[in-house]
C-alpha positions in Angstrom: 123.3 99.7 85.2 120.0 101.4 86.1 116.7 99.8 86.7 115.2 101.7 83.8 115.9 98.9 81.4 113.9 96.3 83.4 110.2 95.7 83.5 108.4 96.8 86.7 105.2 95.5 88.3 102.7 97.0 90.7 101.9 95.2 94.0 98.8 95.8 96.1 97.9 94.5 99.5 94.3 93.3 100.1 92.4 92.2 103.2 90.2 89.6 101.5 91.4 87.6 98.6 88.0 86.4 97.5 86.6 89.9 97.4 89.7 91.2 95.6 89.5 88.5 93.0 85.9 89.2 92.3 86.8 92.9 91.8 90.0 92.5 89.8 88.8 89.5 87.6 85.1 90.1 87.5 84.8 93.9 87.5 88.0 94.9 85.9 88.4 91.9 83.6 92.0 91.1 84.5 93.4 87.6 83.6 95.3 85.5 86.1 98.8 84.5 85.1 100.0 83.1 88.4 97.8 81.9 91.3 99.4 80.7 94.5 96.4 81.2 96.8 97.2 84.3 98.8 99.2 85.8 95.9 97.7 86.4 92.5 99.5 87.9 89.5 97.4 89.5 86.8 98.6 89.8 83.2 98.2 93.1 81.5 99.4 94.6 78.2 103.0 94.4 76.9 104.2 92.0 79.5 103.2 94.1 82.5 101.7 92.6 85.6 99.9 93.5 88.8 100.5 91.4 91.9 97.7 91.2 94.5 98.6 89.7 97.8 96.9 89.0 101.1 98.1 91.4 103.8 95.2 92.7 105.9 97.4 94.9 108.1 98.6 96.8 105.0 95.6 96.8 102.7 94.2 100.2 101.9 96.6 102.2 104.0 98.2 104.3 101.3 96.6 107.5 100.1 98.6 107.5 96.9 97.6 106.0 93.5 99.1 102.5 93.6 98.5 101.4 90.0 97.4 103.1 86.8 96.5 101.7 83.3 97.3 103.8 80.2 94.2 103.8 77.9 93.5 105.3 74.5 90.0 106.7 75.4 89.6 107.4 79.1 85.9 108.4 78.7 84.9 105.1 77.1 86.7 103.1 79.8 85.1 105.2 82.5 81.7 104.5 80.9 82.4 100.7 80.7 83.6 100.4 84.3 80.8 102.6 85.6 78.3 100.1 84.0 80.1 97.4 86.0 79.6 99.2 89.2 82.9 101.1 89.6 82.5 104.5 91.3 85.0 107.1 90.3 86.4 109.5 92.8 85.5 113.2 92.7 88.2 115.8 93.5 88.5 119.5 93.7 92.0 119.7 95.2 94.7 121.9 93.6 95.4 120.7 90.1 93.0 117.7 90.4 89.5 118.8 89.5 87.2 116.1 88.1 84.2 116.5 85.9 80.8 114.8 86.4 82.2 111.4 85.3 85.2 111.7 87.6 87.7 112.6 84.9 90.4 115.2 85.6 92.1 117.0 82.8 95.7 118.2 83.5 97.8 120.9 81.8 99.0 119.5 78.5 95.8 117.5 78.0 96.4 114.3 80.0 93.1 112.9 81.3 92.9 110.7 84.4 90.1 109.0 86.4 90.6 107.6 89.9 88.8 104.8 91.6 89.3 102.4 94.5 89.3 98.7 95.0 87.3 97.1 97.8 90.1 97.8 100.3 90.3 101.5 99.4 93.6 101.1 97.3 93.5 104.0 94.8 93.8 103.0 91.1 93.5 105.1 88.0 93.1 105.0 84.2 95.0 107.6 82.3 94.9 108.9 78.7 98.1 110.6 77.5 97.8 114.0 75.9 96.9 113.9 72.2 99.3 115.6 69.8 
């Protein structure tokens, strides 16, 4: 019985729930599915969810990418989010080299753009390689 047959959800710690909700709902356009005050679950595609919870001591402490959305056209989503005030990260580290919009292209053709929430949690949007 492996866990691979079960759905998984991302969880992110934030330091200010009001500021986080403004970003996740207002800027990113996510819809709330469960709201219990200091814990909010956002509904995404295909039954996936992202859980944001108040934990100031843990918010923004990871340097890893904590959540990623798979998109069909990374460039158009970057443009849309840039218009809403999202700033995309710029990297020139090893295999991660971004263009002027903040999009990195990896071997095989995958394209990924990284950005942070108000606490500095790293998020990304990713486009799978096209056949």
